py3Dmol code that shows the C-alpha trace and the ligand (Angstrom):
import py3Dmol

protein = """\
ATOM      1  CA  MET A   1       0.522 -26.340 -18.780  1.00  0.00           C
ATOM      2  CA  ILE A   2      -0.838 -22.824 -19.555  1.00  0.00           C
ATOM      3  CA  ILE A   3       0.679 -20.228 -17.658  1.00  0.00           C
ATOM      4  CA  GLU A   4      -0.837 -16.737 -17.900  1.00  0.00           C
ATOM      5  CA  ILE A   5       0.081 -13.358 -16.279  1.00  0.00           C
ATOM      6  CA  ASP A   6      -2.767 -11.201 -15.199  1.00  0.00           C
ATOM      7  CA  ASP A   7      -2.781  -7.881 -17.791  1.00  0.00           C
ATOM      8  CA  ASN A   8      -4.208  -5.880 -14.756  1.00  0.00           C
ATOM      9  CA  SER A   9      -1.661  -6.622 -12.110  1.00  0.00           C
ATOM     10  CA  GLY A  10       1.368  -4.791 -11.567  1.00  0.00           C
ATOM     11  CA  PHE A  11       2.247  -1.089 -10.520  1.00  0.00           C
ATOM     12  CA  CYS A  12      -0.332   1.617  -9.973  1.00  0.00           C
ATOM     13  CA  PHE A  13       0.229   4.960 -11.387  1.00  0.00           C
ATOM     14  CA  GLY A  14       1.517   6.199  -7.941  1.00  0.00           C
ATOM     15  CA  VAL A  15       4.278   3.556  -7.636  1.00  0.00           C
ATOM     16  CA  VAL A  16       5.057   3.923 -11.397  1.00  0.00           C
ATOM     17  CA  THR A  17       5.671   7.565 -10.847  1.00  0.00           C
ATOM     18  CA  ALA A  18       7.659   7.246  -7.782  1.00  0.00           C
ATOM     19  CA  ILE A  19       9.961   4.803  -9.444  1.00  0.00           C
ATOM     20  CA  LYS A  20      10.477   7.054 -12.710  1.00  0.00           C
ATOM     21  CA  LYS A  21      11.339   9.795 -10.146  1.00  0.00           C
ATOM     22  CA  ALA A  22      13.747   7.665  -8.499  1.00  0.00           C
ATOM     23  CA  GLU A  23      15.288   6.472 -11.696  1.00  0.00           C
ATOM     24  CA  GLU A  24      15.498   9.908 -13.264  1.00  0.00           C
ATOM     25  CA  GLU A  25      17.210  11.432 -10.119  1.00  0.00           C
ATOM     26  CA  LEU A  26      19.594   8.619 -10.288  1.00  0.00           C
ATOM     27  CA  THR A  27      21.008   9.721 -13.802  1.00  0.00           C
ATOM     28  CA  ARG A  28      21.942  12.727 -12.138  1.00  0.00           C
ATOM     29  CA  THR A  29      23.130  11.707  -8.876  1.00  0.00           C
ATOM     30  CA  PRO A  30      24.995   8.490  -7.909  1.00  0.00           C
ATOM     31  CA  ARG A  31      23.315   8.047  -4.697  1.00  0.00           C
ATOM     32  CA  LEU A  32      19.912   8.831  -3.465  1.00  0.00           C
ATOM     33  CA  TYR A  33      18.390   8.202  -0.196  1.00  0.00           C
ATOM     34  CA  CYS A  34      14.776   7.049   0.196  1.00  0.00           C
ATOM     35  CA  LEU A  35      13.005   7.119   3.457  1.00  0.00           C
ATOM     36  CA  GLY A  36      11.637   3.360   3.625  1.00  0.00           C
ATOM     37  CA  ASP A  37      11.447   0.967   0.949  1.00  0.00           C
ATOM     38  CA  ILE A  38      10.375   2.708  -2.251  1.00  0.00           C
ATOM     39  CA  VAL A  39       7.690  -0.026  -2.855  1.00  0.00           C
ATOM     40  CA  HIS A  40       6.768  -3.186  -0.730  1.00  0.00           C
ATOM     41  CA  ASN A  41       8.767  -5.612  -3.064  1.00  0.00           C
ATOM     42  CA  SER A  42      12.153  -6.691  -2.069  1.00  0.00           C
ATOM     43  CA  MET A  43      13.123  -7.464  -5.477  1.00  0.00           C
ATOM     44  CA  GLU A  44      12.280  -4.269  -6.735  1.00  0.00           C
ATOM     45  CA  VAL A  45      14.020  -2.587  -3.787  1.00  0.00           C
ATOM     46  CA  GLU A  46      17.225  -4.609  -4.981  1.00  0.00           C
ATOM     47  CA  ARG A  47      16.973  -3.757  -8.552  1.00  0.00           C
ATOM     48  CA  LEU A  48      16.888   0.057  -7.420  1.00  0.00           C
ATOM     49  CA  SER A  49      19.374  -0.304  -5.016  1.00  0.00           C
ATOM     50  CA  SER A  50      21.937  -1.688  -7.654  1.00  0.00           C
ATOM     51  CA  LYS A  51      21.382   1.884  -9.375  1.00  0.00           C
ATOM     52  CA  GLY A  52      22.091   3.768  -6.136  1.00  0.00           C
ATOM     53  CA  LEU A  53      18.742   4.109  -4.204  1.00  0.00           C
ATOM     54  CA  ILE A  54      19.513   3.538  -0.595  1.00  0.00           C
ATOM     55  CA  SER A  55      16.577   2.773   1.811  1.00  0.00           C
ATOM     56  CA  ILE A  56      16.808   4.204   5.157  1.00  0.00           C
ATOM     57  CA  ASP A  57      14.572   3.964   8.326  1.00  0.00           C
ATOM     58  CA  ARG A  58      13.423   7.150  10.203  1.00  0.00           C
ATOM     59  CA  ASP A  59      16.325   7.104  12.669  1.00  0.00           C
ATOM     60  CA  THR A  60      18.945   7.229  10.105  1.00  0.00           C
ATOM     61  CA  TYR A  61      16.866   9.883   8.509  1.00  0.00           C
ATOM     62  CA  LEU A  62      16.729  11.846  11.700  1.00  0.00           C
ATOM     63  CA  ASN A  63      20.694  11.809  11.656  1.00  0.00           C
ATOM     64  CA  LEU A  64      20.797  13.035   7.920  1.00  0.00           C
ATOM     65  CA  ARG A  65      22.177  16.503   6.900  1.00  0.00           C
ATOM     66  CA  ASP A  66      22.773  18.243   3.672  1.00  0.00           C
ATOM     67  CA  GLN A  67      21.523  15.208   1.324  1.00  0.00           C
ATOM     68  CA  LYS A  68      18.839  14.520  -1.159  1.00  0.00           C
ATOM     69  CA  VAL A  69      16.090  12.150   0.211  1.00  0.00           C
ATOM     70  CA  LEU A  70      13.012  10.795  -1.708  1.00  0.00           C
ATOM     71  CA  PHE A  71       9.672  10.436  -0.168  1.00  0.00           C
ATOM     72  CA  ARG A  72       7.812   7.457  -1.562  1.00  0.00           C
ATOM     73  CA  ALA A  73       4.272   7.376  -2.769  1.00  0.00           C
ATOM     74  CA  HIS A  74       2.762   6.484   0.945  1.00  0.00           C
ATOM     75  CA  GLY A  75       3.423  10.230   1.726  1.00  0.00           C
ATOM     76  CA  GLU A  76       5.138  11.554   5.068  1.00  0.00           C
ATOM     77  CA  PRO A  77       3.801  13.552   8.162  1.00  0.00           C
ATOM     78  CA  PRO A  78       4.315  17.488   8.294  1.00  0.00           C
ATOM     79  CA  SER A  79       7.343  16.801  10.664  1.00  0.00           C
ATOM     80  CA  THR A  80       9.215  14.980   8.240  1.00  0.00           C
ATOM     81  CA  TYR A  81       9.236  17.978   5.854  1.00  0.00           C
ATOM     82  CA  GLN A  82      10.069  20.203   8.827  1.00  0.00           C
ATOM     83  CA  TYR A  83      13.191  18.084   9.626  1.00  0.00           C
ATOM     84  CA  ALA A  84      14.254  18.274   5.932  1.00  0.00           C
ATOM     85  CA  LYS A  85      14.076  22.145   6.388  1.00  0.00           C
ATOM     86  CA  GLU A  86      16.079  22.419   9.236  1.00  0.00           C
ATOM     87  CA  ASN A  87      18.697  20.076   8.191  1.00  0.00           C
ATOM     88  CA  ASN A  88      19.280  21.284   4.553  1.00  0.00           C
ATOM     89  CA  LEU A  89      17.854  18.038   2.936  1.00  0.00           C
ATOM     90  CA  GLU A  90      16.778  18.404  -0.485  1.00  0.00           C
ATOM     91  CA  ILE A  91      13.359  16.426  -1.082  1.00  0.00           C
ATOM     92  CA  ILE A  92      12.395  14.521  -4.060  1.00  0.00           C
ATOM     93  CA  ASP A  93       8.547  14.321  -3.238  1.00  0.00           C
ATOM     94  CA  ALA A  94       7.073  11.109  -4.828  1.00  0.00           C
ATOM     95  CA  THR A  95       3.936  11.063  -2.629  1.00  0.00           C
ATOM     96  CA  CYS A  96       1.196   9.854  -4.807  1.00  0.00           C
ATOM     97  CA  PRO A  97      -1.419  12.570  -5.679  1.00  0.00           C
ATOM     98  CA  VAL A  98      -4.111  10.602  -4.429  1.00  0.00           C
ATOM     99  CA  VAL A  99      -2.534  10.398  -0.933  1.00  0.00           C
ATOM    100  CA  LEU A 100      -1.742  14.125  -1.210  1.00  0.00           C
ATOM    101  CA  ASN A 101      -5.151  14.702  -1.748  1.00  0.00           C
ATOM    102  CA  LEU A 102      -6.263  12.779   1.107  1.00  0.00           C
ATOM    103  CA  GLN A 103      -3.524  14.400   3.415  1.00  0.00           C
ATOM    104  CA  LYS A 104      -5.021  17.806   2.478  1.00  0.00           C
ATOM    105  CA  LYS A 105      -8.776  16.552   3.214  1.00  0.00           C
ATOM    106  CA  ILE A 106      -8.001  15.454   6.679  1.00  0.00           C
ATOM    107  CA  LYS A 107      -5.948  18.542   7.506  1.00  0.00           C
ATOM    108  CA  GLN A 108      -8.747  20.776   6.268  1.00  0.00           C
ATOM    109  CA  ALA A 109     -11.242  18.714   8.369  1.00  0.00           C
ATOM    110  CA  TYR A 110      -8.874  19.002  11.530  1.00  0.00           C
ATOM    111  CA  GLU A 111      -8.362  22.683  11.071  1.00  0.00           C
ATOM    112  CA  GLU A 112     -12.228  23.441  10.858  1.00  0.00           C
ATOM    113  CA  SER A 113     -13.187  21.074  13.566  1.00  0.00           C
ATOM    114  CA  ASP A 114     -13.207  21.699  17.479  1.00  0.00           C
ATOM    115  CA  PRO A 115     -11.297  18.910  19.082  1.00  0.00           C
ATOM    116  CA  ALA A 116     -13.473  19.459  22.100  1.00  0.00           C
ATOM    117  CA  ASP A 117     -16.529  18.203  20.276  1.00  0.00           C
ATOM    118  CA  THR A 118     -15.148  16.418  17.129  1.00  0.00           C
ATOM    119  CA  GLN A 119     -12.751  13.348  16.487  1.00  0.00           C
ATOM    120  CA  ILE A 120     -11.024  12.794  13.255  1.00  0.00           C
ATOM    121  CA  VAL A 121     -10.910   8.864  12.717  1.00  0.00           C
ATOM    122  CA  ILE A 122      -8.842   7.013  10.309  1.00  0.00           C
ATOM    123  CA  TYR A 123      -9.898   3.689   9.196  1.00  0.00           C
ATOM    124  CA  GLY A 124      -6.404   2.132   8.417  1.00  0.00           C
ATOM    125  CA  LYS A 125      -3.401  -0.061   9.732  1.00  0.00           C
ATOM    126  CA  ASN A 126      -2.060   1.362  12.865  1.00  0.00           C
ATOM    127  CA  GLY A 127       1.738   2.193  12.013  1.00  0.00           C
ATOM    128  CA  HIS A 128       1.439   1.936   8.345  1.00  0.00           C
ATOM    129  CA  ALA A 129       3.594   4.698   6.476  1.00  0.00           C
ATOM    130  CA  GLU A 130       0.601   6.036   4.872  1.00  0.00           C
ATOM    131  CA  VAL A 131      -1.418   6.248   8.033  1.00  0.00           C
ATOM    132  CA  ASN A 132       1.459   7.851  10.089  1.00  0.00           C
ATOM    133  CA  GLY A 133       1.533  10.530   7.390  1.00  0.00           C
ATOM    134  CA  LEU A 134      -2.461  11.022   7.717  1.00  0.00           C
ATOM    135  CA  VAL A 135      -2.304  11.044  11.485  1.00  0.00           C
ATOM    136  CA  GLY A 136       0.458  13.857  11.141  1.00  0.00           C
ATOM    137  CA  GLN A 137      -2.045  16.274   9.429  1.00  0.00           C
ATOM    138  CA  THR A 138      -4.008  16.285  12.857  1.00  0.00           C
ATOM    139  CA  GLU A 139      -1.083  16.860  15.032  1.00  0.00           C
ATOM    140  CA  GLY A 140      -1.108  13.279  15.976  1.00  0.00           C
ATOM    141  CA  THR A 141      -4.747  13.448  17.343  1.00  0.00           C
ATOM    142  CA  ALA A 142      -6.691  11.312  14.986  1.00  0.00           C
ATOM    143  CA  VAL A 143      -7.926   7.855  16.366  1.00  0.00           C
ATOM    144  CA  VAL A 144      -7.075   4.951  14.106  1.00  0.00           C
ATOM    145  CA  VAL A 145      -9.191   2.100  13.821  1.00  0.00           C
ATOM    146  CA  GLU A 146      -8.227  -1.123  12.190  1.00  0.00           C
ATOM    147  CA  GLY A 147     -11.246  -3.074  12.806  1.00  0.00           C
ATOM    148  CA  LEU A 148     -14.301  -3.473  15.012  1.00  0.00           C
ATOM    149  CA  SER A 149     -12.217  -4.379  18.049  1.00  0.00           C
ATOM    150  CA  ASP A 150     -10.808  -0.879  17.865  1.00  0.00           C
ATOM    151  CA  LEU A 151     -14.199   0.963  18.100  1.00  0.00           C
ATOM    152  CA  ASP A 152     -13.812   1.471  21.612  1.00  0.00           C
ATOM    153  CA  LYS A 153     -11.075   3.892  21.091  1.00  0.00           C
ATOM    154  CA  ILE A 154     -13.762   6.303  19.678  1.00  0.00           C
ATOM    155  CA  ASP A 155     -15.569   8.565  21.991  1.00  0.00           C
ATOM    156  CA  PHE A 156     -19.247   8.510  20.646  1.00  0.00           C
ATOM    157  CA  SER A 157     -20.306  11.273  22.605  1.00  0.00           C
ATOM    158  CA  LYS A 158     -18.665  13.432  20.038  1.00  0.00           C
ATOM    159  CA  HIS A 159     -19.115  14.375  16.341  1.00  0.00           C
ATOM    160  CA  ILE A 160     -16.926  11.879  14.174  1.00  0.00           C
ATOM    161  CA  ARG A 161     -15.082  12.808  10.713  1.00  0.00           C
ATOM    162  CA  MET A 162     -13.922   9.530   9.288  1.00  0.00           C
ATOM    163  CA  PHE A 163     -11.560   8.892   6.372  1.00  0.00           C
ATOM    164  CA  SER A 164      -9.980   5.742   4.994  1.00  0.00           C
ATOM    165  CA  GLN A 165      -6.431   4.693   4.157  1.00  0.00           C
ATOM    166  CA  THR A 166      -6.171   4.365   0.419  1.00  0.00           C
ATOM    167  CA  THR A 167      -5.597   0.810   0.464  1.00  0.00           C
ATOM    168  CA  LYS A 168      -8.362  -0.590   2.717  1.00  0.00           C
ATOM    169  CA  SER A 169     -11.113  -2.573   1.168  1.00  0.00           C
ATOM    170  CA  ILE A 170     -14.489  -1.146   0.528  1.00  0.00           C
ATOM    171  CA  GLU A 171     -16.187  -4.016   2.196  1.00  0.00           C
ATOM    172  CA  GLY A 172     -14.175  -3.322   5.383  1.00  0.00           C
ATOM    173  CA  PHE A 173     -15.112   0.250   5.211  1.00  0.00           C
ATOM    174  CA  ASN A 174     -18.568  -0.388   4.955  1.00  0.00           C
ATOM    175  CA  HIS A 175     -18.595  -2.629   7.958  1.00  0.00           C
ATOM    176  CA  ILE A 176     -16.953   0.007  10.018  1.00  0.00           C
ATOM    177  CA  VAL A 177     -19.306   2.819   8.902  1.00  0.00           C
ATOM    178  CA  GLU A 178     -22.158   0.594   9.803  1.00  0.00           C
ATOM    179  CA  ALA A 179     -20.871  -0.547  13.068  1.00  0.00           C
ATOM    180  CA  ILE A 180     -19.900   3.119  14.128  1.00  0.00           C
ATOM    181  CA  GLY A 181     -23.181   4.432  12.758  1.00  0.00           C
ATOM    182  CA  GLU A 182     -25.236   2.032  15.296  1.00  0.00           C
ATOM    183  CA  ARG A 183     -23.028   3.564  18.220  1.00  0.00           C
ATOM    184  CA  VAL A 184     -23.237   7.173  17.543  1.00  0.00           C
ATOM    185  CA  LYS A 185     -25.066   9.094  20.358  1.00  0.00           C
ATOM    186  CA  PRO A 186     -27.945  11.194  19.411  1.00  0.00           C
ATOM    187  CA  GLY A 187     -27.076  14.557  18.623  1.00  0.00           C
ATOM    188  CA  CYS A 188     -23.547  13.627  17.177  1.00  0.00           C
ATOM    189  CA  LYS A 189     -22.940  13.870  13.630  1.00  0.00           C
ATOM    190  CA  PHE A 190     -21.002  10.994  11.980  1.00  0.00           C
ATOM    191  CA  GLU A 191     -19.541  12.062   8.390  1.00  0.00           C
ATOM    192  CA  TYR A 192     -17.662   9.455   6.544  1.00  0.00           C
ATOM    193  CA  ASN A 193     -15.415   9.822   3.603  1.00  0.00           C
ATOM    194  CA  ASP A 194     -14.886   6.985   1.201  1.00  0.00           C
ATOM    195  CA  THR A 195     -11.323   7.853   0.422  1.00  0.00           C
ATOM    196  CA  ILE A 196     -10.395   4.223  -0.977  1.00  0.00           C
ATOM    197  CA  CYS A 197      -8.177   4.396  -3.993  1.00  0.00           C
ATOM    198  CA  ARG A 198      -9.807   2.967  -7.061  1.00  0.00           C
ATOM    199  CA  GLN A 199      -6.471   1.891  -8.387  1.00  0.00           C
ATOM    200  CA  VAL A 200      -6.804  -1.084  -5.640  1.00  0.00           C
ATOM    201  CA  ALA A 201     -10.605  -1.422  -5.477  1.00  0.00           C
ATOM    202  CA  ASN A 202     -11.310  -1.439  -9.177  1.00  0.00           C
ATOM    203  CA  ARG A 203      -8.871  -4.205  -9.716  1.00  0.00           C
ATOM    204  CA  ILE A 204     -10.814  -6.577  -7.457  1.00  0.00           C
ATOM    205  CA  PRO A 205     -13.622  -7.682 -10.007  1.00  0.00           C
ATOM    206  CA  LYS A 206     -10.846  -8.144 -12.832  1.00  0.00           C
ATOM    207  CA  ILE A 207      -8.458 -10.108 -10.490  1.00  0.00           C
ATOM    208  CA  VAL A 208     -11.109 -12.481  -9.050  1.00  0.00           C
ATOM    209  CA  ASN A 209     -12.206 -13.293 -12.736  1.00  0.00           C
ATOM    210  CA  PHE A 210      -8.718 -13.945 -13.530  1.00  0.00           C
ATOM    211  CA  VAL A 211      -7.923 -16.356 -10.709  1.00  0.00           C
ATOM    212  CA  ALA A 212     -11.278 -18.040 -11.014  1.00  0.00           C
ATOM    213  CA  LYS A 213     -10.348 -19.435 -14.341  1.00  0.00           C
ATOM    214  CA  HIS A 214      -6.961 -21.016 -13.343  1.00  0.00           C
ATOM    215  CA  GLU A 215      -6.418 -24.278 -11.508  1.00  0.00           C
ATOM    216  CA  LEU A 216      -3.720 -22.918  -9.388  1.00  0.00           C
ATOM    217  CA  VAL A 217      -2.436 -19.204  -8.712  1.00  0.00           C
ATOM    218  CA  LEU A 218       0.409 -17.450  -7.822  1.00  0.00           C
ATOM    219  CA  PHE A 219      -0.128 -14.159  -6.254  1.00  0.00           C
ATOM    220  CA  VAL A 220       3.184 -12.248  -6.141  1.00  0.00           C
ATOM    221  CA  SER A 221       3.426  -9.430  -3.528  1.00  0.00           C
ATOM    222  CA  GLY A 222       5.776  -8.229  -0.868  1.00  0.00           C
ATOM    223  CA  LYS A 223       4.572  -9.661   2.670  1.00  0.00           C
ATOM    224  CA  LYS A 224       4.305  -5.963   4.007  1.00  0.00           C
ATOM    225  CA  SER A 225       2.139  -4.612   1.169  1.00  0.00           C
ATOM    226  CA  SER A 226      -1.274  -3.453   2.397  1.00  0.00           C
ATOM    227  CA  ASN A 227      -3.055  -3.579  -1.078  1.00  0.00           C
ATOM    228  CA  GLY A 228      -1.389  -7.088  -1.575  1.00  0.00           C
ATOM    229  CA  LYS A 229      -3.085  -8.302   1.486  1.00  0.00           C
ATOM    230  CA  VAL A 230      -6.656  -6.990   0.359  1.00  0.00           C
ATOM    231  CA  LEU A 231      -6.250  -8.496  -3.352  1.00  0.00           C
ATOM    232  CA  PHE A 232      -5.001 -11.811  -2.104  1.00  0.00           C
ATOM    233  CA  ASP A 233      -7.880 -12.227   0.259  1.00  0.00           C
ATOM    234  CA  GLU A 234     -10.402 -11.395  -2.512  1.00  0.00           C
ATOM    235  CA  CYS A 235      -8.520 -13.988  -4.721  1.00  0.00           C
ATOM    236  CA  ARG A 236      -8.508 -16.564  -2.079  1.00  0.00           C
ATOM    237  CA  LYS A 237     -12.346 -16.442  -1.849  1.00  0.00           C
ATOM    238  CA  VAL A 238     -12.907 -17.490  -5.372  1.00  0.00           C
ATOM    239  CA  ASN A 239      -9.912 -19.885  -5.622  1.00  0.00           C
ATOM    240  CA  PRO A 240      -8.375 -21.455  -2.556  1.00  0.00           C
ATOM    241  CA  ASN A 241      -5.595 -22.962  -4.366  1.00  0.00           C
ATOM    242  CA  ILE A 242      -3.571 -19.872  -4.280  1.00  0.00           C
ATOM    243  CA  TYR A 243      -0.127 -19.106  -2.811  1.00  0.00           C
ATOM    244  CA  MET A 244       1.468 -15.743  -2.123  1.00  0.00           C
ATOM    245  CA  VAL A 245       5.262 -15.506  -3.203  1.00  0.00           C
ATOM    246  CA  SER A 246       7.479 -12.530  -2.670  1.00  0.00           C
ATOM    247  CA  ASP A 247      10.421 -13.901  -4.560  1.00  0.00           C
ATOM    248  CA  LEU A 248      11.109 -16.720  -6.977  1.00  0.00           C
ATOM    249  CA  GLU A 249      12.857 -18.710  -4.257  1.00  0.00           C
ATOM    250  CA  ASP A 250       9.416 -18.875  -2.273  1.00  0.00           C
ATOM    251  CA  VAL A 251       7.860 -21.353  -4.819  1.00  0.00           C
ATOM    252  CA  ASP A 252       7.817 -25.164  -4.108  1.00  0.00           C
ATOM    253  CA  TYR A 253       7.945 -26.213  -7.924  1.00  0.00           C
ATOM    254  CA  THR A 254       6.514 -29.590  -7.015  1.00  0.00           C
ATOM    255  CA  ILE A 255       3.015 -27.777  -6.748  1.00  0.00           C
ATOM    256  CA  PHE A 256       2.623 -27.933 -10.467  1.00  0.00           C
ATOM    257  CA  LEU A 257       2.899 -31.560 -10.920  1.00  0.00           C
ATOM    258  CA  GLY A 258      -0.203 -32.488 -12.737  1.00  0.00           C
ATOM    259  CA  VAL A 259      -1.795 -28.906 -12.975  1.00  0.00           C
ATOM    260  CA  LYS A 260      -2.900 -27.728 -16.210  1.00  0.00           C
ATOM    261  CA  SER A 261      -3.292 -24.215 -15.890  1.00  0.00           C
ATOM    262  CA  VAL A 262      -1.597 -21.659 -13.884  1.00  0.00           C
ATOM    263  CA  GLY A 263      -2.364 -17.977 -13.104  1.00  0.00           C
ATOM    264  CA  ILE A 264       0.066 -15.196 -12.099  1.00  0.00           C
ATOM    265  CA  CYS A 265      -1.125 -12.255 -10.585  1.00  0.00           C
ATOM    266  CA  GLY A 266      -0.050  -9.562  -7.909  1.00  0.00           C
ATOM    267  CA  ALA A 267      -0.650  -6.242  -6.081  1.00  0.00           C
ATOM    268  CA  THR A 268      -0.223  -2.828  -7.196  1.00  0.00           C
ATOM    269  CA  SER A 269       3.337  -2.979  -5.872  1.00  0.00           C
ATOM    270  CA  THR A 270       4.348  -5.871  -7.748  1.00  0.00           C
ATOM    271  CA  PRO A 271       6.582  -5.344 -10.865  1.00  0.00           C
ATOM    272  CA  LYS A 272       5.744  -7.066 -14.138  1.00  0.00           C
ATOM    273  CA  TRP A 273       9.223  -8.176 -14.527  1.00  0.00           C
ATOM    274  CA  LEU A 274       9.136 -10.329 -11.536  1.00  0.00           C
ATOM    275  CA  MET A 275       5.842 -11.898 -12.691  1.00  0.00           C
ATOM    276  CA  GLU A 276       7.628 -12.640 -15.940  1.00  0.00           C
ATOM    277  CA  ALA A 277      10.575 -13.836 -14.343  1.00  0.00           C
ATOM    278  CA  LEU A 278       8.420 -16.275 -12.254  1.00  0.00           C
ATOM    279  CA  LYS A 279       6.580 -17.617 -15.514  1.00  0.00           C
ATOM    280  CA  ARG A 280       9.995 -18.241 -17.213  1.00  0.00           C
ATOM    281  CA  ARG A 281      11.148 -20.176 -14.193  1.00  0.00           C
ATOM    282  CA  ILE A 282       7.768 -22.401 -14.080  1.00  0.00           C
ATOM    283  CA  GLU A 283       8.473 -23.094 -17.737  1.00  0.00           C
ATOM    284  CA  GLN A 284      12.172 -24.157 -16.945  1.00  0.00           C
ATOM    285  CA  TYR A 285      10.620 -26.553 -14.394  1.00  0.00           C
ATOM    286  CA  GLU A 286       8.130 -27.981 -16.678  1.00  0.00           C
ATOM    287  CA  ASN A 287      10.809 -28.541 -19.341  1.00  0.00           C
ATOM    288  CA  TYR A 288      12.975 -30.174 -16.531  1.00  0.00           C
ATOM    289  CA  TYR A 289      10.073 -32.634 -15.572  1.00  0.00           C
ATOM    290  CA  ASN A 290       8.964 -33.406 -18.746  1.00  0.00           C
TER     291      ASN A 290
END
"""
ligand_1 = """\
8
LIG
S -2.483 2.502 -4.580
Fe -3.569 4.451 -5.237
S -3.093 5.707 -3.620
Fe -2.014 4.146 -3.304
S 0.115 4.705 -4.490
Fe -1.296 3.659 -5.867
S -2.414 5.137 -6.885
Fe -1.574 5.968 -5.147
"""
view = py3Dmol.view(width=600, height=400)
view.addModel(protein, "pdb")
view.setStyle({"model": 0}, {"cartoon": {"style": "trace"}})
view.addModel(ligand_1, "xyz")
view.setStyle({"model": 1}, {"stick": {}})
view.zoomTo()
view.show()
């Protein structure tokens, strides 16, 4: 059986930088708090937690004083920074530069628009950490649309300035743009900004080629990963014999019986070491059964 790991899968530069910052900081301090999981991958979170990185939720954050806290690549709304300032929290800011740039664009659009006649719309997942950070740039006023069923939240008699969460699919974005364009009232401007990160979008053609050449594919990703969902859906279109796995125990090893080629790929939040461990585990399985 051939088992191949996709060269183009694995951490994007935003995640690499955030993890590097955490590891550097942990060489100086035995304990570092991280607001939310540093990456949507429980195995990587566990690895870093053994080095002293402690994931905390927002309620815990809002009770911290005089500590060091890392903000992950997803970014945070201004209120999170404000709380840190008021409570002597030292921030290690690992917000991805792509997200930071998007936050700035949204803030600028919000500040130069009159809310009486203009709405800021964000195409993204409601409640997702990055989206919360983006909505925070508009003092909570932006309208979040996840799909066509959310379009009724938009007031089409106002101008619209739309942005996208960085990890959405370009196809989904184009659909929303088209649907909004059809409903905008005469005299209203509709400005849309494709702010999708190409670290995800550019992987699609490569990953799709990779999965098409294998008989069976294991897509390694945390279940909460947005880009994992986008990439998995694209892969499944070309190879339905694909399984999403988040750790080694998720795999039913009997699925490999009679299979000649297995591809292993993953999201921008998937560590290479996990894909390699999975490959070794399949090889052990193969040796056991042969
Ligand atoms: S997917 Fe893009 S925006 Fe998100 S963390 Fe990675 S590089 Fe940054």
